Each structure stands twice: as C-alpha cells, then as structure tokens.
C-alpha positions as CSV (number, residue, x, y, z in Angstrom):
1,M,4.6,-2.6,-15.4
2,K,1.8,-3.0,-13.1
3,H,2.1,-4.9,-9.5
4,S,-0.5,-6.0,-7.5
5,A,-0.1,-6.5,-3.5
6,T,-1.6,-6.4,0.0
7,L,-1.7,-3.3,1.7
8,C,-0.6,-3.9,5.2
9,E,-0.5,-0.7,6.6
10,I,-1.8,3.3,5.5
11,S,-1.4,6.8,6.6
12,R,-2.0,10.3,5.3
13,T,2.2,10.1,3.7
14,G,2.4,6.8,2.9
15,A,2.0,2.9,2.7
16,K,3.6,-0.9,4.5
17,L,2.7,-3.2,1.1
18,S,3.4,-7.0,0.7
19,G,3.6,-9.7,-2.0
20,V,5.5,-7.5,-4.6
21,S,8.1,-8.7,-6.4
22,P,11.1,-7.1,-5.0
23,L,10.9,-3.0,-5.9
24,A,14.1,-0.8,-5.6
25,E,14.4,1.9,-3.1
26,G,14.0,5.3,-4.7
27,Q,11.9,4.1,-7.3
28,E,9.3,6.6,-8.5
29,L,5.6,5.2,-8.5
30,E,2.0,5.5,-8.8
31,F,-0.1,3.9,-5.8
32,R,-3.5,2.8,-6.7
33,A,-5.7,1.9,-4.4
34,G,-9.7,2.2,-4.5
35,T,-10.5,5.8,-5.5
36,V,-7.1,7.2,-4.7
37,Q,-4.2,7.6,-6.7
38,V,-1.0,9.4,-5.6
39,L,2.9,9.4,-6.7
40,G,5.3,8.5,-4.9
41,E,8.8,7.0,-4.0
42,V,9.6,3.2,-2.9
43,V,11.4,3.9,0.4
44,W,12.8,0.7,1.5
45,S,12.3,-3.0,0.2
46,K,13.2,-6.4,1.5
47,G,12.1,-9.3,-0.2
48,S,8.1,-9.1,-1.2
49,E,7.6,-6.2,1.4
50,C,8.0,-2.6,1.0
51,A,7.2,0.8,2.1
52,I,6.0,3.6,-0.3
53,A,6.1,7.3,1.0
54,F,3.7,9.6,-0.7
55,D,4.5,12.6,-2.2
56,T,1.5,14.7,-1.5
57,P,-0.9,13.6,1.6
58,I,-4.0,12.1,1.3
59,A,-7.1,12.7,2.6
60,A,-7.3,11.2,6.4
61,A,-11.1,10.3,4.8
62,E,-9.6,7.9,2.9
63,V,-6.8,6.5,4.8
64,G,-9.9,5.6,7.0
65,R,-11.7,4.1,4.2
66,L,-8.9,1.8,2.5
67,R,-7.8,1.0,6.2
68,S,-11.5,-0.7,6.5
69,L,-10.9,-2.6,3.6
70,A,-8.2,-3.8,4.1
71,N,-9.3,-4.9,7.6
72,F,-12.1,-6.7,5.5
73,V,-9.7,-8.1,3.0
74,A,-7.6,-9.6,5.6
75,G,-10.8,-11.2,7.1
76,I,-11.9,-12.5,4.6
77,E,-8.9,-14.5,3.7
78,E,-8.4,-16.1,7.2
79,K,-9.2,-20.1,7.5
80,P,-11.5,-21.1,9.8
81,E,-9.6,-24.0,12.0
C-alpha cells in the first residue's frame, strides 16, 4: 500500500513524517522521496506522525536536497495573513 506524507525531518539514517495513516511500529517499508529510495522500519508511530529508521544511510547530498525541497514545499503551503 502506498502512503503519501509530509517530510518533517530528514537525516542520513532516518526521517520523521506527518500526515500518514497509522503505521505499526516495526513495520518494514520503502521510503521514496525525490530520487531517494531506501528500505526502512517504523521506529515509532503516534496518530498521523511516524519516524522511520533507514536500513542503509543515505548520502549527505541527498539529505540536503530533500531538506531544501521540504522547506520549499512548506513555504508554498503557508497562507499569507
């Protein structure tokens, strides 16, 4: 089953996501964002948030690209007051 989510935090070893359907701790999955595809495991899940630990660390350059993309998406989702 495919889940869409908002990337809140990313590091070489894992990610925090929000806006997801509840996932079970210990559930194995494939994380895909941009050009990154990595296997991982849900290490905690509460409501619509979860954290994933990657099986293999991703490249530091990919972390930077995903952070920039996440910041851009967050910036365009905010509504002016």
